[in-house]
N, C-alpha and C positions, 0 to 999 in steps of 0.2 A: 834084324833088328825087330823088336817086338812092335806091334801096332799099338798107338796109345788112344784112349777114349777120351773125350771131354765130357765131364761130369758137370752138372748144373747147381751143386750145392758144395759147403766147405766139405773138404776130404774126410775130416774126422765125423762129421754128420753121415756122410755116405757109408762110411764104415760102420757106425753105430747101426743105421738102418739095415745093413746087410746082416749084423748079428741079430737085429729084432726079427727079421724074417726067418733066419734059421732058427731061432728059438721058437717062434710060433709054428712054424711048420712041424716041429717035433710034437707039437701038441694037436695037431689037426689030423684028421683021417687022411689016407692017401689020395683019395679023391678031391679034397678041398684044399690041397697045399697051394701056398701062393707062390707065384714066379717072380723073383726078384728081378730077373732080366727085362721084364716089362716096365717096370717101375725104376730102374737105375737111372734114367736120365731125367727124371722129374726134378723140378727146381723148388718145390714148395715142401720142404722136408718136415715143416712144422705139422702141417695137416696129414701128411702121410703117416708120420709117428703116432699122431693122435689116433688115427683110424686103426692102426696097427695094434695100439694098445686097446682099443674097443673091441676088435676082435678077440685078443687074448682073454679079456675078462668077461667076454660073451655078448657085449651090447650090440656088436655088428656081426654080421654073417660073412660078409666079403668085403673087399676093397672096390671103390668106385674105378670107373676108367681111368688109365694113365694121364689122361688130357687134364683131369679135373685137378691133380697136383702140380700142374704148370702155372 
């Protein structure tokens, strides 16, 4: 039996964020890629999504610590 994980946001939002991480990582250089594993348990998906879009358009250089998004 596979181990299940508890996510702290609606599943649809969790999937959307995972897709955003993948899309943004394709745009970033190898040494600046974002690690979804660090952020997958965050509960404030709105802030996280906002900051991801900020990185995508060049307004932000990196995400804040995962604790900020809880």
